[in-house]
C-alpha positions as CSV (number, residue, x, y, z in Angstrom):
1,M,-32.7,-10.0,-7.3
2,P,-31.4,-9.3,-3.8
3,S,-33.7,-7.5,-1.8
4,P,-32.5,-4.9,-0.5
5,P,-29.7,-3.6,-2.8
6,V,-26.2,-5.2,-0.8
7,A,-22.8,-6.0,-1.5
8,I,-20.3,-8.3,-0.6
9,V,-16.5,-7.9,-0.6
10,S,-13.6,-10.7,-1.1
11,C,-9.9,-11.1,-1.2
12,H,-7.9,-13.3,-3.6
13,L,-4.8,-14.0,-1.1
14,E,-1.9,-14.6,-4.6
15,Q,0.7,-14.5,-1.9
16,P,-0.7,-15.3,1.9
17,L,3.3,-16.3,2.8
18,R,4.6,-12.7,1.7
19,D,4.8,-11.2,5.2
20,D,4.2,-7.6,4.0
21,A,1.4,-8.4,2.2
22,W,-0.2,-10.7,4.8
23,A,0.3,-8.0,7.5
24,R,-1.6,-5.5,4.8
25,F,-4.7,-8.0,4.3
26,D,-4.5,-9.0,8.1
27,E,-5.2,-5.2,8.9
28,L,-7.8,-4.7,6.6
29,Q,-9.5,-7.5,7.3
30,Q,-9.8,-6.7,11.1
31,R,-10.9,-3.2,9.6
32,R,-13.5,-4.2,8.2
33,P,-14.0,-0.6,6.3
34,G,-17.4,0.0,4.6
35,G,-18.4,-3.0,7.6
36,F,-17.8,-5.7,5.2
37,D,-16.4,-8.7,6.3
38,V,-13.8,-9.8,3.2
39,I,-14.1,-13.5,2.1
40,A,-10.3,-14.6,2.2
41,L,-10.2,-17.0,-1.1
42,M,-6.8,-18.5,0.0
43,R,-4.8,-20.8,-2.6
44,P,-3.0,-23.5,-0.5
45,P,0.8,-23.9,0.1
46,D,2.6,-25.4,-3.0
47,A,5.3,-27.6,-1.2
48,A,6.9,-28.3,-4.6
49,Y,7.9,-24.7,-4.4
50,G,9.1,-24.7,-1.0
51,E,6.4,-22.9,0.7
52,D,5.8,-23.5,4.7
53,V,3.0,-25.1,5.3
54,E,2.9,-24.2,9.2
55,R,3.0,-20.8,8.6
56,W,0.5,-20.6,5.9
57,L,-2.0,-22.8,8.1
58,T,-1.6,-20.3,10.9
59,R,-2.7,-17.5,8.7
60,A,-5.3,-19.3,7.2
61,R,-6.9,-20.2,10.5
62,A,-6.3,-16.3,11.6
63,A,-8.3,-15.4,8.5
64,S,-10.7,-18.1,8.8
65,S,-11.4,-16.8,12.7
66,R,-12.4,-13.4,11.5
67,G,-14.8,-13.9,8.3
68,P,-15.8,-16.0,5.6
69,F,-13.2,-18.2,4.1
70,G,-12.7,-20.1,0.7
71,L,-10.2,-21.8,-2.0
72,H,-8.5,-20.0,-4.6
73,T,-7.0,-22.5,-6.8
74,H,-3.6,-22.1,-8.7
75,W,-3.1,-25.1,-11.1
76,T,-0.1,-24.6,-12.2
77,S,2.4,-23.1,-9.6
78,P,1.9,-20.1,-7.2
79,T,2.6,-17.6,-10.1
80,H,0.8,-19.7,-13.0
81,A,-2.9,-19.2,-11.4
82,R,-4.3,-21.4,-14.9
83,P,-3.8,-24.9,-15.4
84,S,-1.6,-26.1,-17.7
85,G,-1.9,-29.5,-17.3
86,G,-3.5,-32.4,-15.2
87,D,-7.3,-32.8,-13.6
88,P,-8.4,-29.3,-12.7
89,A,-11.1,-30.5,-11.1
90,E,-9.2,-33.7,-9.0
91,R,-7.0,-30.9,-8.4
92,V,-9.9,-28.6,-6.3
93,R,-11.2,-31.5,-4.4
94,K,-7.7,-32.2,-3.5
95,E,-7.1,-29.0,-2.4
96,V,-10.7,-29.0,-0.6
97,E,-10.1,-32.1,1.1
98,W,-6.7,-31.3,2.9
99,M,-8.6,-28.1,3.9
100,R,-10.6,-29.9,5.5
101,S,-7.8,-32.6,7.2
102,Q,-6.3,-29.4,8.9
103,S,-9.9,-28.5,10.0
104,L,-10.5,-25.3,7.3
105,E,-13.3,-25.1,6.1
106,P,-13.9,-23.6,2.5
107,H,-16.8,-22.3,2.0
108,Y,-16.3,-20.3,-1.2
109,F,-14.1,-21.0,-4.5
110,C,-12.8,-19.2,-7.1
111,G,-11.0,-20.4,-9.9
112,G,-7.1,-19.2,-10.5
113,G,-7.3,-17.1,-13.6
114,W,-10.8,-17.1,-13.6
115,Y,-10.4,-20.4,-15.2
116,T,-13.3,-23.0,-15.0
117,D,-14.9,-25.9,-17.1
118,D,-17.9,-28.2,-16.4
119,A,-15.7,-30.7,-13.8
120,V,-14.6,-28.1,-11.6
121,R,-18.1,-26.5,-11.4
122,D,-19.5,-30.0,-10.7
123,T,-16.9,-30.6,-8.0
124,V,-17.6,-27.2,-6.5
125,H,-20.9,-27.8,-6.3
126,Q,-20.8,-31.4,-5.0
127,L,-18.0,-30.4,-2.4
128,G,-21.2,-28.1,-1.4
129,L,-19.1,-24.4,-2.0
130,V,-20.4,-21.6,-3.4
131,D,-18.8,-20.4,-6.8
132,C,-17.3,-16.8,-7.2
133,T,-15.7,-17.4,-10.5
134,D,-18.5,-16.0,-12.7
135,R,-17.6,-12.5,-14.2
136,G,-21.1,-10.2,-13.5
137,G,-24.4,-11.5,-13.3
138,L,-27.1,-12.0,-9.8
139,P,-26.6,-14.6,-7.2
140,R,-27.8,-17.7,-8.0
141,P,-28.3,-20.9,-5.9
142,G,-24.5,-22.0,-5.1
143,A,-23.3,-19.1,-7.0
144,L,-22.0,-15.4,-5.9
145,P,-21.0,-14.1,-9.7
146,T,-17.9,-11.2,-9.2
147,T,-18.7,-7.7,-10.4
148,H,-16.4,-5.2,-9.8
149,S,-12.5,-5.1,-9.7
150,L,-10.6,-2.8,-7.5
151,G,-10.7,0.0,-10.3
152,Q,-14.2,-1.0,-11.7
153,L,-15.1,-0.2,-7.8
154,A,-13.6,3.2,-7.6
155,R,-15.1,4.0,-10.6
156,A,-18.2,3.1,-10.0
157,V,-18.9,3.8,-6.3
158,L,-20.0,7.4,-7.1
159,K,-22.8,6.4,-10.1
160,P,-25.7,4.5,-10.0
161,L,-24.7,0.7,-9.1
162,P,-26.6,-2.6,-10.0
163,E,-28.7,-4.3,-7.2
164,Y,-26.1,-6.3,-6.4
165,V,-21.8,-6.0,-5.9
166,H,-19.3,-8.5,-5.5
167,A,-16.2,-6.1,-5.1
168,Y,-12.6,-8.2,-5.3
169,F,-9.3,-7.0,-4.8
170,H,-5.6,-9.1,-4.7
171,D,-3.6,-8.9,-1.8
172,Y,-0.6,-7.9,-3.2
173,D,-3.1,-4.1,-4.1
174,L,-2.7,-3.2,-0.6
175,L,1.5,-2.9,-1.4
176,D,0.7,-0.1,-3.3
177,A,-0.5,2.9,-1.1
178,R,-2.7,4.8,-3.6
179,R,-4.4,1.3,-4.4
180,R,-4.8,0.9,-0.8
181,L,-6.1,4.2,-0.2
182,A,-8.6,3.5,-3.5
183,L,-10.0,0.5,-2.0
184,V,-10.7,1.7,1.5
185,T,-12.0,4.6,0.3
186,A,-14.3,3.0,-2.0
187,L,-15.3,0.0,0.4
188,T,-16.0,2.9,2.6
189,L,-18.5,4.6,0.0
190,L,-19.9,1.8,-1.1
191,G,-20.8,0.7,2.7
192,R,-23.1,3.7,2.7
193,R,-24.8,2.7,-0.4
194,R,-25.0,-0.7,-0.4
195,R,-25.8,-2.9,3.1
196,P,-23.3,-6.0,3.7
197,G,-24.9,-8.9,2.2
198,D,-25.3,-12.2,4.2
199,A,-22.8,-14.5,1.9
200,L,-24.0,-17.8,2.1
201,A,-27.4,-16.8,2.7
202,L,-27.6,-14.8,-0.9
203,A,-26.1,-18.0,-2.6
204,R,-29.0,-20.1,-1.3
């Protein structure tokens, strides 16, 4: 169990090429509400859907220069996260290799739609990524389970909290003013009750 109690925060960037969603995330990652570095979990651009690779790289490099960075694989399409065919583990390997070929080093992984299987877990481990796909539990070597959605965090932050909190949100949450305010408020309160954890150290 982490000691003292800690919290970490991650964002699933589902729409990294949507300008308004990116602008909101960009501002929040720099603002660091509650003192938290936000882990940017990004899905790579999908050339089959005409996504702009160079614009994606510019944004990914900006995010990775400010804080922790990771991969959020969408196996089917930009709008369909879970796999509907192919080899999910091989997709993860190819995406990590592509990121590294672009001088981006992902340290974290979360499967789109929370999907995983034995082959995906083995591949993530072989590639040296910290797996954040599990829902609930405590950190263990190579894994930082995700514990609280935005809604769960907003309801829990004034109540007794577990020793370890891994809160997550989506970039599109930031487009709604009420959800954005709820997130910033919840993270600010969380920062008063839990110190920001060193995610890589926790996963060791």
